[in-house]
C-alpha positions in Angstrom: 43.2 50.5 -3.7 42.6 48.2 -0.7 40.1 50.7 0.8 38.1 50.8 -2.4 38.0 47.1 -2.8 36.4 46.9 0.6 33.7 49.3 -0.7 33.1 47.0 -3.6 32.7 44.0 -1.3 30.2 45.9 0.8 28.2 47.0 -2.3 28.2 43.5 -3.7 26.9 42.1 -0.4 24.0 44.6 -0.5 25.2 47.3 1.9 25.1 50.1 -0.7 22.4 52.1 1.2 25.0 53.9 3.3 25.2 57.5 2.3 28.0 58.2 -0.1 30.8 60.4 0.9 31.2 63.7 -0.9 34.2 62.4 -2.8 32.2 59.5 -4.3 29.4 59.0 -6.7 27.0 56.1 -6.4 26.2 54.0 -9.5 23.8 51.1 -9.8 24.5 47.6 -11.1 21.3 45.7 -11.8 21.8 42.2 -13.2 20.6 38.6 -12.5 23.2 37.0 -10.2 20.9 34.0 -9.7 18.3 32.1 -11.7 18.2 31.1 -15.4 19.9 34.3 -16.7 22.9 34.2 -14.2 24.8 32.2 -16.8 25.0 35.4 -18.9 24.6 38.3 -16.5 27.0 37.5 -13.7 29.9 38.3 -16.0 28.4 41.8 -16.7 28.5 42.5 -13.0 32.1 41.4 -12.9 33.2 43.6 -15.9 31.4 46.6 -14.4 33.2 46.3 -11.1 36.5 45.9 -13.1 35.7 49.1 -15.1 34.8 51.1 -11.9 38.1 50.0 -10.4 40.0 51.0 -13.6 38.4 54.4 -13.7 38.9 55.0 -10.0 42.6 54.1 -10.3 42.9 56.8 -13.0 41.4 59.5 -10.8 37.7 58.7 -11.0 35.0 60.8 -12.7 35.4 64.6 -12.2 37.5 63.9 -9.1 34.9 61.5 -7.6 35.4 57.8 -7.0 32.7 55.5 -8.3 30.9 53.7 -5.5 28.9 50.7 -6.9 25.6 49.5 -5.5 25.1 46.0 -6.7 21.6 44.4 -6.6 20.4 41.0 -7.9 17.4 40.9 -10.3 17.4 37.1 -9.8 15.9 36.4 -13.3 12.6 37.7 -11.8 11.2 40.5 -14.0 8.9 42.2 -11.4 11.8 42.1 -9.0 13.9 44.1 -11.4 11.5 47.0 -11.1 11.6 46.8 -7.3 15.4 46.8 -7.4 15.4 49.7 -9.8 13.2 51.7 -7.5 15.6 50.9 -4.6 18.6 52.2 -6.6 16.9 55.4 -7.6 14.7 56.3 -4.6 16.7 54.8 -1.7 20.4 54.6 -2.9 20.2 57.8 -5.0 22.4 56.4 -7.7 23.5 58.8 -10.5 23.2 56.1 -13.2 22.5 52.4 -13.5 24.2 49.8 -15.8 22.0 46.7 -16.1 19.4 44.3 -17.5 19.9 41.6 -20.1 16.5 40.4 -21.3 14.1 42.9 -22.9 11.4 41.9 -20.5 13.6 43.0 -17.5 14.4 46.3 -19.4 10.7 46.9 -20.0 9.9 46.1 -16.4 12.3 48.8 -15.2 11.6 51.4 -18.0 8.6 53.1 -16.3 10.7 53.3 -13.0 13.5 55.2 -14.7 11.0 57.5 -16.5 9.2 58.1 -13.2 12.4 59.2 -11.4 14.0 60.7 -14.5 16.9 58.3 -13.9 19.5 57.0 -16.4 19.9 53.4 -17.5 22.6 52.0 -19.8 21.3 48.8 -21.5 24.2 46.6 -22.9 22.6 43.6 -24.6 21.4 42.9 -28.2 17.7 43.7 -28.4 14.7 43.9 -30.8 14.4 47.7 -31.1 11.0 49.3 -31.5 11.8 51.4 -28.4 13.5 54.7 -27.5 13.0 55.8 -24.0 14.4 59.2 -23.0 15.9 57.6 -19.9 17.7 54.6 -21.5 20.8 54.6 -23.6 21.1 51.4 -25.7 24.8 50.5 -26.0 23.3 47.2 -27.2 23.2 45.9 -30.8 20.0 46.9 -32.6 18.5 44.4 -35.1 20.2 46.2 -38.0 23.6 45.7 -36.1 23.2 42.0 -35.6 20.3 40.1 -37.0 20.1 41.8 -40.4 23.8 41.5 -41.2 23.7 37.9 -40.2 20.8 37.1 -42.5 22.4 39.0 -45.3 25.5 36.9 -44.9 23.5 33.7 -45.0 21.6 34.9 -48.1 24.8 35.7 -49.8 26.1 32.3 -48.9 23.2 30.7 -50.8 20.9 29.7 -48.0 17.2 29.7 -49.0 15.4 28.3 -45.9 15.4 29.9 -42.4 14.1 28.2 -39.3 13.3 30.7 -36.5 13.6 29.6 -32.8 13.8 31.6 -29.6 12.8 32.0 -26.0 9.2 33.1 -25.5 9.5 36.8 -24.7 9.6 40.2 -26.4 13.2 40.1 -27.9 12.9 36.9 -29.9 9.3 37.5 -30.8 9.9 41.0 -32.1 13.2 40.3 -33.8 11.8 37.3 -35.6 8.8 39.3 -36.8 11.3 41.9 -38.3 13.3 39.1 -39.8 10.1 37.5 -41.2 9.3 40.7 -43.0 12.9 41.1 -44.1 13.1 37.6 -45.6 9.9 38.1 -47.5 11.3 41.3 -48.9 14.3 39.4 -50.1 12.2 36.9 -52.0 12.1 34.1 -49.5 8.7 32.4 -49.7 6.6 31.9 -46.6 7.0 28.1 -46.8 10.8 28.5 -46.5 10.5 30.2 -43.1 10.3 27.5 -40.5 9.2 27.4 -36.9 5.5 28.2 -37.4 3.4 31.3 -38.0 0.5 32.7 -35.9 -2.1 35.1 -37.4 -4.7 37.3 -36.0 -8.4 37.4 -37.0 -7.6 39.5 -40.0 -4.9 37.1 -41.3 -2.0 39.3 -40.2 1.1 37.4 -39.0 1.6 38.3 -35.3 4.2 35.6 -34.5 6.9 33.9 -36.5 9.0 31.1 -35.1 9.1 28.3 -32.5 9.3 29.5 -28.9 10.1 27.9 -25.6 10.0 29.1 -22.0 13.0 30.4 -20.1 15.0 27.4 -18.8 13.5 25.0 -21.2 15.3 21.7 -21.4 13.5 19.3 -23.8 14.4 20.1 -27.4 14.0 16.6 -28.9 10.8 17.4 -30.9 12.1 20.9 -32.1 15.4 19.5 -33.3 13.5 16.7 -35.1 11.5 19.4 -36.8 14.7 21.3 -37.7 16.2 18.1 -39.1 13.2 17.5 -41.4 13.1 21.2 -42.4 16.8 21.1 -43.3 16.8 17.9 -45.3 17.0 19.8 -48.6 20.5 21.0 -47.7 19.9 24.8 -48.1 18.6 25.6 -44.6 19.9 27.4 -41.6 18.7 28.2 -38.1 18.2 31.7 -36.6 18.6 31.2 -32.8 17.3 33.7 -30.3 17.3 31.4 -27.3 18.4 33.2 -24.2 20.1 31.9 -21.1 20.9 28.3 -20.0 18.3 26.7 -22.4 21.1 27.0 -25.1 22.9 24.1 -23.4 20.2 21.4 -24.0 19.4 22.8 -27.4 22.9 22.5 -28.8 23.4 19.1 -27.1 20.2 17.8 -28.7 21.2 19.4 -32.0 24.6 17.5 -32.0 23.0 14.3 -30.7 20.6 14.3 -33.7 23.6 14.2 -36.1 23.1 17.7 -37.4 26.2 19.7 -37.9 27.1 23.2 -39.1 27.7 21.7 -42.5 24.2 20.3 -42.7 22.4 23.3 -41.1 24.4 26.2 -39.6 22.9 27.9 -36.6 23.5 31.6 -36.1 23.0 32.7 -32.5 22.3 36.2 -31.2 22.5 35.6 -27.5 25.4 33.1 -27.4 28.9 34.5 -26.9 32.3 33.4 -25.7 31.0 33.7 -22.1 28.2 31.2 -22.6 30.5 28.8 -24.4 32.1 28.1 -21.0 29.0 26.1 -20.1 28.6 24.5 -23.5 30.3 21.6 -25.3 32.2 23.9 -27.7 33.3 21.0 -29.9 29.6 20.5 -30.8 29.3 24.1 -31.9 32.3 24.2 -34.4 31.3 26.0 -37.6 28.1 27.6 -36.2 27.9 31.4 -36.4 27.6 34.4 -34.2 27.1 38.1 -35.0 28.2 40.7 -32.5 29.9 44.1 -32.3 32.9 42.5 -30.5 34.8 39.2 -30.4 37.5 38.3 -28.0 39.7 37.2 -30.9 40.0 40.9 -32.1 43.7 41.5 -32.6 43.7 45.3 -31.8 46.1 46.6 -29.2 43.2 48.1 -27.3 41.5 44.7 -27.0 44.7 43.0 -26.0 45.2 45.5 -23.2 41.5 45.2 -22.1 41.8 41.4 -21.9 45.1 41.5 -20.0 43.9 44.1 -17.6 40.6 42.3 -16.9 42.5 39.0 -16.2 44.9 40.8 -13.9 42.0 42.4 -12.0 40.3 39.0 -11.6 43.3 37.6 -9.8 43.6 40.4 -7.3 40.0 41.3 -6.6 38.6 40.5 -3.2 34.9 40.7 -4.2 33.4 37.5 -2.9 31.9 35.0 -5.4 33.8 36.1 -8.5 35.1 33.1 -10.6 38.7 33.8 -11.4 39.6 30.9 -13.7 38.6 30.1 -17.3 37.3 33.6 -17.9 36.7 35.2 -21.3 35.3 38.4 -22.7 32.3 38.9 -25.0 30.2 41.6 -26.6 27.8 42.3 -23.8 30.7 42.6 -21.4 32.4 45.1 -23.8 29.2 47.0 -24.4 28.9 47.3 -20.6 32.5 48.5 -20.4 31.9 51.0 -23.2 28.8 52.3 -21.5 30.6 53.2 -18.4 33.2 55.2 -20.4 30.6 56.9 -22.4 28.8 57.9 -19.2 32.1 59.2 -17.9 32.7 61.2 -21.1 29.2 62.6 -21.0 29.5 63.6 -17.3 32.7 65.4 -18.1 31.2 67.1 -21.1 28.1 68.2 -19.1 30.3 69.0 -16.0 27.5 67.4 -14.0 26.3 64.1 -12.7 22.7 65.1 -13.0 21.0 62.5 -15.3 19.2 65.1 -17.4 22.4 67.0 -18.2 24.3 63.8 -18.8 21.6 62.5 -21.2 21.7 65.8 -23.2 25.5 65.4 -23.5 25.0 61.8 -24.7 22.5 62.9 -27.3 24.9 65.5 -28.6 27.5 62.8 -29.3 30.4 61.4 -27.2 32.8 58.7 -28.4 35.0 56.1 -26.8 37.8 54.0 -28.4 36.8 50.6 -27.0 38.1 47.0 -27.4 35.8 46.4 -30.4 36.6 49.8 -32.1 35.2 53.3 -31.7 31.7 53.7 -30.4 29.8 56.9 -30.6 26.5 57.9 -29.0 23.7 59.0 -31.3 20.8 61.4 -30.8 18.4 58.4 -30.9 20.0 56.9 -27.8 21.8 54.2 -29.7 25.4 53.8 -30.8 27.4 53.7 -34.1 29.8 50.8 -33.9 31.5 48.0 -35.9 29.8 44.7 -36.5 31.5 41.3 -36.9 30.3 37.9 -38.1 32.3 35.0 -36.6 32.5 31.2 -37.0 32.8 29.2 -33.8 36.1 27.4 -33.1 36.6 24.3 -30.9 38.3 26.4 -28.3 35.1 28.4 -27.7 36.4 31.5 -29.6 35.2 33.0 -32.9 37.1 33.4 -36.1 35.9 36.7 -37.8 34.8 36.0 -41.3 33.2 39.3 -42.2 33.0 42.8 -40.6 31.2 46.1 -41.2 32.5 49.4 -40.0 30.6 52.2 -38.3 27.1 50.8 -38.5 24.5 53.3 -37.3 22.0 52.0 -34.8 18.4 52.0 -36.1 15.8 51.0 -33.5 12.7 51.2 -35.6 12.6 48.6 -38.4 9.3 46.7 -38.0 7.1 47.3 -41.1 9.8 49.0 -43.1 10.7 46.1 -45.3 7.2 45.1 -46.5 6.3 46.0 -50.0 3.7 48.7 -50.3 
């Protein structure tokens, strides 16, 4: 084990270009370890290294030990494409696990298609995409945003304020939700955040958007407070990264609470709560396909094993204290095991053969329940809605079993 830990350290420091021995298989890890998205993505690097160690300790994949090659996308979207090319052309990795934002995924997508490589993408996203070279372990809109909106509608909310970071995931997700809310009888004036139309009068943007790393939410929160004065409003939050910190601080400072106007967030998990004043988020909602509070034996073992690994790992820079688990971490963990199952089914590490095995269907009993790959490159999995507690955890208040991932929803809800 000591020998393999040294290999992990070398890979993390960027020395993954050394030719792999015959008894190893190189895999890429492509996440932002610096910049505005490091608040979220560093933990995905950590869980992947843990998973590789766990698999290697159990004998590896088809007798080969996993040799990770870790690169930093640095919250720089063109750099993601450069790093992806390095992993595929130079390091000759068999598979990559990586990306958080949709803009980083779209940046690397043509690279994986050019080299016919394989990428596992683990974070909730907007759909409207199905690349032959990407498997989306992530939550599709119908596995996160739609169930959350349905829950709020059932709870009597009639006004929905849309806010997000200014890039493809929030923009596309909110357009889908705008159409969905209209189809549910919510009038346009009850959808807040603003609309933008093209020359033909078609809505091309719904919601209020801020740049990555935005810090001044005073005017936006004042707008939300005015919008919610009727008492039947909620906020749909697709802000990504560290901008969530000033948003929720301003929200609490304004006097708004979850009782006045609940916020349901799609990019805010237990891991981000470590950097947030959790006491100000009590009662606000999240919707994911995993919560750390899951009481299953599989989840208890997963958490205990990860915590034990943190204490003994020698990889530099890994924070060992106050660590939690969250849905993107578990979807990364699931992705590695699905890849392993597909490799063993295909009896090959060749991406094309592995992708064919994934399309035919492989399953893994993960910490959040069983996940199964679909022919459309998405997963069938459980969905949970949770309420935030003061300790930075979620209390599950509703769940849905075996929800099939549907990537293409835009335009399907509008009345003909």
